[in-house]
C-alpha positions as CSV (number, residue, x, y, z in Angstrom):
1,M,-46.3,-133.0,-12.9
2,T,-44.7,-136.8,-10.8
3,M,-46.4,-138.6,-8.2
4,N,-43.5,-136.8,-6.0
5,D,-44.1,-133.8,-6.7
6,R,-47.8,-134.2,-5.6
7,K,-46.9,-135.9,-2.8
8,F,-44.9,-133.3,-2.3
9,N,-47.7,-130.5,-2.8
10,M,-49.9,-132.6,-0.8
11,T,-47.5,-132.3,1.7
12,R,-47.1,-128.0,1.5
13,R,-50.6,-127.9,1.7
14,T,-51.3,-130.1,4.7
15,V,-48.1,-128.2,7.3
16,L,-50.0,-125.0,5.5
17,K,-53.3,-125.6,7.1
18,A,-52.0,-126.5,10.2
19,G,-51.1,-122.7,10.1
20,T,-47.3,-123.8,10.4
21,A,-44.6,-121.2,9.4
22,I,-43.8,-122.3,5.9
23,S,-41.5,-124.7,6.4
24,V,-40.3,-128.0,4.4
25,S,-38.4,-129.0,7.7
26,A,-41.5,-130.7,8.3
27,F,-41.6,-133.5,5.6
28,S,-38.0,-134.7,5.9
29,G,-39.6,-138.8,5.6
30,L,-40.3,-137.9,1.8
31,A,-36.6,-138.0,0.8
32,T,-34.0,-137.0,3.4
33,Q,-34.9,-139.0,5.8
34,G,-31.7,-138.8,8.3
35,V,-29.7,-138.2,5.6
36,W,-27.7,-134.8,7.6
37,A,-28.7,-135.0,11.1
38,A,-26.5,-137.5,12.2
39,G,-22.9,-138.0,12.1
40,S,-20.6,-137.1,9.0
41,D,-23.6,-135.8,6.4
42,K,-24.3,-133.3,9.0
43,P,-23.5,-129.9,7.1
44,E,-20.6,-128.3,8.3
45,K,-22.1,-125.0,8.2
46,E,-25.6,-124.4,9.0
47,E,-26.0,-120.5,7.5
48,V,-25.0,-120.0,4.3
49,K,-24.5,-116.4,2.3
50,V,-25.7,-116.6,-0.9
51,G,-25.2,-113.7,-3.2
52,F,-27.8,-113.1,-5.5
53,I,-27.8,-110.4,-8.6
54,P,-31.9,-108.5,-9.3
55,L,-32.6,-111.4,-11.8
56,T,-35.7,-112.7,-12.0
57,D,-34.0,-115.9,-12.2
58,C,-32.5,-115.7,-9.0
59,A,-35.3,-116.7,-7.4
60,S,-35.3,-120.4,-6.7
61,V,-32.4,-118.9,-4.3
62,V,-34.5,-116.6,-3.2
63,M,-37.6,-119.4,-3.0
64,A,-35.1,-121.8,-1.4
65,S,-35.0,-119.4,1.5
66,V,-38.3,-117.7,2.1
67,M,-40.5,-121.8,1.2
68,G,-38.3,-123.4,4.2
69,F,-36.9,-125.7,1.9
70,D,-33.7,-124.9,3.2
71,K,-34.4,-126.2,6.2
72,K,-35.0,-129.3,5.2
73,Y,-31.3,-130.2,5.0
74,G,-30.1,-128.2,7.5
75,I,-29.0,-125.5,6.4
76,K,-30.2,-121.5,6.5
77,I,-29.8,-119.5,2.9
78,V,-29.1,-115.9,3.3
79,P,-30.0,-114.2,0.2
80,T,-27.5,-111.2,-0.5
81,K,-28.1,-108.6,-2.9
82,E,-25.3,-107.7,-5.1
83,S,-25.0,-104.8,-6.6
84,S,-22.8,-105.8,-10.5
85,W,-21.8,-109.6,-11.1
86,A,-17.8,-108.1,-10.9
87,G,-18.5,-108.1,-7.0
88,V,-19.8,-111.5,-7.0
89,R,-17.1,-112.6,-8.3
90,D,-14.5,-110.8,-6.3
91,K,-16.6,-111.7,-3.1
92,L,-16.5,-114.8,-4.5
93,V,-13.0,-115.5,-4.4
94,N,-12.5,-113.6,-1.1
95,G,-14.5,-115.7,0.6
96,E,-17.5,-113.1,2.1
97,L,-19.8,-115.3,0.1
98,D,-20.6,-119.2,0.6
99,A,-22.3,-119.4,-3.1
100,A,-24.1,-117.6,-5.7
101,H,-26.3,-116.9,-8.4
102,V,-23.8,-116.2,-10.8
103,L,-24.1,-116.1,-14.6
104,Y,-22.0,-119.4,-15.8
105,G,-19.5,-117.7,-18.2
106,L,-18.4,-115.6,-15.0
107,V,-17.2,-118.8,-13.5
108,Y,-15.4,-120.8,-16.4
109,G,-13.5,-117.0,-16.6
110,V,-12.2,-117.2,-13.0
111,H,-11.7,-120.6,-13.8
112,E,-9.9,-120.2,-16.3
113,G,-7.9,-117.1,-15.3
114,I,-9.6,-114.1,-17.6
115,G,-10.4,-110.9,-17.0
116,G,-9.0,-110.7,-12.8
117,A,-7.0,-113.2,-10.4
118,K,-7.5,-117.0,-11.4
119,K,-9.3,-119.0,-8.8
120,D,-9.9,-122.7,-8.8
121,M,-13.9,-122.7,-9.5
122,A,-16.8,-125.0,-8.9
123,V,-20.6,-125.0,-11.1
124,L,-22.9,-126.4,-8.4
125,M,-25.5,-127.0,-10.9
126,G,-27.6,-124.8,-13.2
127,L,-29.8,-122.6,-12.2
128,N,-32.5,-121.9,-15.0
129,N,-32.4,-122.3,-18.9
130,N,-33.6,-119.5,-21.5
131,G,-35.4,-116.5,-20.6
132,Q,-32.3,-113.0,-21.6
133,A,-33.2,-111.1,-24.6
134,I,-31.5,-108.3,-26.4
135,T,-33.1,-105.4,-26.5
136,L,-32.3,-102.7,-29.0
137,S,-33.4,-98.9,-28.4
138,K,-36.7,-97.4,-29.8
139,K,-34.4,-94.8,-31.9
140,L,-32.8,-97.5,-33.6
141,A,-36.0,-99.3,-34.3
142,D,-37.5,-96.3,-35.7
143,S,-35.0,-96.3,-37.8
144,G,-36.0,-100.0,-39.2
145,A,-33.8,-101.8,-36.9
146,I,-36.8,-104.4,-35.4
147,D,-34.6,-107.7,-35.7
148,G,-31.1,-109.2,-36.6
149,P,-31.2,-108.3,-40.6
150,G,-32.8,-104.9,-40.1
151,L,-30.3,-104.3,-37.4
152,A,-27.1,-105.1,-39.9
153,K,-28.4,-102.8,-43.0
154,L,-28.7,-99.7,-40.8
155,M,-25.3,-100.1,-39.6
156,Q,-23.8,-100.8,-43.5
157,M,-26.2,-98.0,-44.6
158,E,-25.8,-95.6,-41.4
159,K,-21.6,-95.4,-40.3
160,R,-21.1,-94.3,-37.3
161,E,-19.9,-95.6,-34.0
162,Y,-22.5,-98.9,-32.2
163,T,-22.5,-99.2,-28.5
164,F,-24.3,-102.4,-26.7
165,A,-23.6,-103.3,-23.4
166,Q,-23.4,-106.4,-21.6
167,T,-23.7,-107.8,-18.3
168,F,-20.1,-108.9,-17.3
169,P,-17.0,-109.6,-20.1
170,T,-17.2,-113.6,-20.2
171,G,-21.1,-114.0,-18.4
172,T,-23.5,-115.5,-20.7
173,H,-24.8,-111.9,-22.2
174,A,-21.4,-111.0,-23.6
175,M,-21.8,-114.7,-25.2
176,W,-25.1,-114.5,-26.9
177,L,-25.1,-110.5,-27.4
178,Y,-21.6,-111.8,-29.5
179,Y,-23.1,-114.7,-31.4
180,W,-26.4,-113.0,-32.3
181,L,-24.3,-109.8,-34.0
182,A,-22.4,-112.4,-36.2
183,T,-24.8,-115.1,-36.9
184,Y,-26.4,-111.7,-39.7
185,G,-22.8,-110.3,-39.9
186,I,-21.4,-107.8,-37.1
187,N,-18.1,-108.6,-35.6
188,P,-19.0,-107.5,-31.8
189,M,-14.9,-107.0,-31.6
190,K,-14.7,-104.7,-34.8
191,D,-17.8,-103.2,-36.1
192,A,-19.2,-101.3,-32.4
193,K,-17.9,-100.6,-29.0
194,V,-19.1,-102.8,-26.7
195,I,-19.7,-101.9,-22.6
196,T,-20.6,-103.7,-19.5
197,V,-23.8,-102.7,-17.2
198,P,-24.9,-104.2,-14.2
199,P,-28.1,-105.6,-15.1
200,P,-30.5,-103.0,-12.8
201,Q,-28.0,-100.1,-14.0
202,M,-29.7,-101.3,-18.5
203,V,-33.0,-99.4,-18.1
204,A,-31.3,-96.5,-17.4
205,N,-28.5,-96.1,-19.0
206,M,-31.2,-96.3,-22.7
207,R,-32.5,-94.1,-20.8
208,V,-30.3,-91.8,-21.4
209,G,-29.0,-92.6,-24.7
210,N,-25.5,-94.2,-23.2
211,M,-26.2,-97.3,-25.6
212,D,-28.4,-98.6,-28.9
213,G,-28.6,-102.5,-27.4
214,Y,-28.0,-104.9,-24.7
215,C,-27.9,-108.3,-23.2
216,V,-29.7,-109.3,-20.4
217,G,-31.7,-111.4,-18.6
218,E,-35.3,-110.3,-17.1
219,P,-36.9,-108.2,-16.0
220,W,-34.9,-105.8,-17.4
221,N,-35.7,-105.9,-21.0
222,H,-39.7,-106.4,-20.7
223,R,-39.3,-103.5,-18.8
224,A,-37.6,-101.6,-21.8
225,I,-41.1,-101.7,-23.7
226,V,-42.9,-100.9,-20.1
227,D,-41.0,-98.2,-20.2
228,G,-41.0,-97.2,-23.5
229,I,-37.4,-96.7,-24.2
230,G,-36.4,-100.2,-26.1
231,I,-37.4,-103.5,-27.6
232,T,-37.0,-106.9,-28.2
233,A,-35.1,-107.9,-30.8
234,A,-34.9,-111.3,-30.1
235,T,-35.0,-113.8,-27.2
236,T,-32.1,-115.6,-25.7
237,Q,-34.0,-118.9,-26.7
238,D,-34.2,-117.8,-30.2
239,I,-30.5,-118.3,-30.3
240,W,-29.9,-121.7,-28.2
241,K,-33.0,-123.7,-27.7
242,D,-32.8,-124.5,-23.3
243,H,-29.8,-122.7,-23.1
244,P,-27.7,-122.8,-19.4
245,E,-27.8,-119.6,-18.3
246,K,-27.0,-118.9,-14.0
247,V,-25.6,-121.3,-12.2
248,L,-24.7,-121.6,-8.7
249,G,-21.9,-121.4,-8.2
250,T,-18.8,-121.5,-6.0
251,T,-14.9,-122.1,-5.4
252,S,-13.7,-125.6,-5.2
253,E,-12.0,-124.6,-1.8
254,W,-15.6,-124.0,-0.4
255,V,-16.8,-127.4,-1.3
256,A,-13.9,-129.1,-0.1
257,K,-14.3,-127.8,3.1
258,H,-18.2,-127.7,3.1
259,P,-19.1,-131.2,0.7
260,N,-22.1,-131.6,3.3
261,T,-22.9,-127.9,2.9
262,A,-22.7,-127.6,-1.1
263,R,-24.9,-130.9,-1.3
264,A,-27.8,-129.8,1.6
265,L,-27.8,-125.6,-0.7
266,T,-28.0,-127.8,-4.1
267,A,-30.6,-129.7,-2.7
268,A,-32.3,-127.1,-1.8
269,V,-32.0,-125.0,-4.7
270,L,-33.2,-127.8,-6.6
271,E,-36.4,-128.6,-4.7
272,A,-37.9,-124.9,-5.5
273,G,-36.6,-124.8,-8.1
274,R,-39.1,-128.0,-9.5
275,W,-41.8,-125.6,-7.2
276,I,-41.9,-122.4,-9.2
277,D,-41.6,-125.0,-12.6
278,S,-44.9,-127.1,-10.7
279,S,-47.7,-123.9,-11.5
280,L,-49.2,-121.2,-12.7
281,S,-49.6,-119.7,-9.2
282,N,-46.5,-121.2,-7.9
283,K,-45.1,-118.5,-10.6
284,N,-47.5,-116.1,-9.5
285,K,-46.3,-115.8,-5.8
286,M,-42.6,-116.1,-6.9
287,A,-42.8,-112.8,-9.6
288,E,-44.8,-111.5,-6.1
289,V,-42.3,-112.5,-3.5
290,I,-39.3,-111.7,-5.6
291,A,-40.9,-108.0,-7.4
292,A,-40.1,-106.9,-3.3
293,K,-37.1,-104.2,-3.0
294,S,-35.1,-106.3,-1.1
295,Y,-35.0,-108.7,-4.3
296,V,-35.4,-107.4,-7.8
297,N,-37.1,-103.9,-6.5
298,T,-40.0,-103.5,-9.4
299,S,-43.5,-104.2,-10.2
300,V,-44.8,-107.4,-10.6
301,D,-46.4,-107.2,-13.6
302,V,-42.8,-106.8,-15.4
303,I,-41.9,-109.6,-14.1
304,N,-44.8,-112.1,-14.8
305,Q,-45.8,-111.8,-18.0
306,R,-42.7,-113.7,-19.5
307,I,-41.6,-116.3,-16.3
308,L,-45.3,-117.3,-18.2
309,G,-43.8,-117.1,-21.5
310,R,-46.6,-114.2,-22.1
311,Y,-44.1,-111.6,-24.7
312,Q,-44.2,-108.8,-26.7
313,N,-41.7,-106.9,-28.4
314,G,-42.9,-103.7,-28.2
315,L,-43.7,-102.7,-31.0
316,G,-47.1,-104.6,-31.0
317,K,-46.2,-108.2,-31.7
318,T,-47.3,-110.7,-28.7
319,W,-46.8,-114.5,-28.7
320,D,-47.1,-117.2,-26.7
321,D,-43.0,-119.0,-25.9
322,P,-42.5,-122.2,-25.4
323,N,-39.4,-122.0,-24.3
324,Y,-39.8,-119.2,-21.5
325,M,-37.3,-119.3,-18.7
326,K,-37.0,-122.4,-16.6
327,F,-36.1,-123.3,-13.0
328,Y,-36.3,-127.2,-13.3
329,N,-37.8,-129.2,-16.5
330,D,-37.6,-132.5,-15.1
331,G,-33.9,-131.6,-13.5
332,Q,-33.1,-130.8,-17.5
333,A,-32.6,-126.9,-16.5
334,N,-30.1,-128.4,-13.5
335,F,-27.9,-130.1,-14.6
336,P,-24.6,-129.2,-15.2
337,Y,-23.9,-130.6,-18.7
338,L,-19.7,-131.0,-19.2
339,S,-20.9,-129.9,-22.4
340,D,-22.1,-126.8,-21.3
341,G,-19.3,-126.0,-20.1
342,M,-17.4,-126.4,-22.6
343,W,-19.6,-124.0,-24.9
344,F,-18.6,-121.1,-23.1
345,M,-14.7,-121.8,-23.3
346,T,-15.7,-122.5,-27.0
347,Q,-16.9,-118.2,-26.8
348,H,-13.9,-116.9,-25.2
349,K,-11.6,-118.6,-27.6
350,R,-13.4,-117.5,-30.5
351,W,-13.7,-114.0,-28.8
352,G,-10.0,-113.5,-28.0
353,L,-10.8,-113.8,-24.0
354,A,-8.6,-117.3,-23.6
355,K,-5.0,-117.2,-24.4
356,G,-3.9,-120.8,-25.8
357,E,-5.3,-123.8,-26.5
358,P,-8.1,-124.5,-23.5
359,D,-8.4,-128.3,-22.3
360,Y,-12.4,-128.0,-22.5
361,L,-13.0,-131.3,-21.3
362,G,-10.7,-131.6,-18.4
363,T,-11.8,-128.1,-17.5
364,A,-15.5,-129.0,-17.8
365,K,-15.2,-132.1,-15.3
366,S,-13.1,-130.2,-12.7
367,V,-15.1,-127.6,-12.6
368,N,-18.5,-128.7,-13.6
369,R,-19.5,-130.6,-9.7
370,I,-21.5,-133.6,-11.3
371,D,-20.4,-135.5,-8.4
372,L,-22.3,-133.2,-5.7
373,Y,-25.1,-132.9,-7.3
374,K,-25.9,-136.9,-8.2
375,E,-25.7,-136.9,-4.6
376,A,-28.3,-133.4,-4.5
377,A,-30.6,-134.6,-6.5
378,A,-31.3,-138.3,-5.2
379,L,-32.1,-136.6,-1.9
380,A,-34.3,-133.9,-3.6
381,N,-35.9,-137.3,-5.7
382,V,-34.8,-135.2,-8.8
383,P,-34.0,-137.8,-11.9
384,V,-30.3,-137.1,-13.7
385,P,-29.8,-137.5,-17.2
386,K,-28.0,-140.8,-18.9
387,S,-24.8,-138.4,-20.4
388,P,-22.7,-136.0,-18.9
389,M,-23.2,-134.4,-23.0
390,R,-25.8,-132.5,-25.0
391,S,-25.8,-131.7,-28.4
392,S,-28.3,-128.4,-29.4
393,K,-28.4,-126.6,-32.4
394,L,-28.1,-122.6,-32.8
395,I,-29.3,-120.2,-34.5
396,D,-27.0,-120.1,-37.4
397,G,-27.6,-123.5,-37.9
398,V,-23.9,-124.9,-36.3
399,V,-24.8,-128.0,-34.0
400,W,-23.1,-128.3,-30.7
401,D,-22.6,-131.0,-29.2
402,G,-19.0,-130.8,-27.2
403,K,-17.4,-133.6,-29.2
404,N,-14.6,-131.5,-31.1
405,P,-14.2,-127.5,-29.3
406,K,-11.5,-127.3,-30.6
407,A,-12.4,-127.6,-34.0
408,Y,-15.8,-125.8,-33.6
409,A,-14.1,-123.0,-31.6
410,E,-11.8,-122.2,-34.6
411,S,-14.6,-122.2,-37.6
412,F,-16.1,-119.5,-36.7
413,K,-15.8,-117.2,-39.7
414,I,-16.4,-114.1,-37.7
415,K,-14.5,-114.1,-34.6
416,A,-11.9,-111.9,-32.8
């Protein structure tokens, strides 16, 4: 824990002891004294509607509101529960939502005009790394498909139509599912049927036999284990350690009209992510809050195991995973790396979703608002990486560093 985090927690305890509401507005002296209260820095909108889907990784948006981090920056976040990613997309585009907890690849898909109306979009920050998974049905597991190699072998031996679900065609879960299947020689476009199902409906659909497997965020993978209908075949951190996942997304138009609000919103959510990651008790408190009906609507025990890195696969295997869901990770989980945005574009190209040759770097520079992020990070006293690019080795051993996205997109043997 850094000195600033210690100061932050000490100040919060002082506020709580005083018997006040859990409001962070009282400690503007930490990082934001006068930053928004006067002149041109004042947020253009005080009430900010932020959409979310019932998933564990909506937590920093919810906690920014519940804990009062938003007040510190002169705004009020109004978390708005949505039923599907398509609904989030439509409400962002038409302005019903100011911003949203949203799939990284969805934002880029809308910006590229894939699968709907084209609209210039903006990524303000990352909300988390890691913490999704691929679930296979208990029926498949009983036939030997407990992991990628087992699934590939079963699909070769027992020829039939296999159905897998993701949550949005250009989204993160679709890309993790496709990448994982292809790693084991399964072409998701030719060897399987892929359907789109909203996250909270995954477990119910598997229960009635509508799919053989799915990729989704927590807690809906662990819930399938608790309900005895599915097993965890892989975590997404197995596919890409510290992968980008959900982002705080909005439209370029909204940022242009509300730059101070965008900065304040980003700073508030940054602080919430740092608060979640700072202690075990904070993670448990977060799990208690978001399990409520108004947010994720599940039991606390379905959420709190995997946010602590305590995993089980549903077949008796248990392990402690150091690469569990991170909401802050010293700012590494939040910085909108250009290379992360570009990666989703390479996969959109790989799977035939993008038409023509994308302007990888130009688009990423336009969408990922590093300028605003740096300002918000300065307010929240969050460190910023030196480079807007990062290098990662994925499950198939291939390194992605953003240097030659065209060649990378064309290099895969299995593609659309």
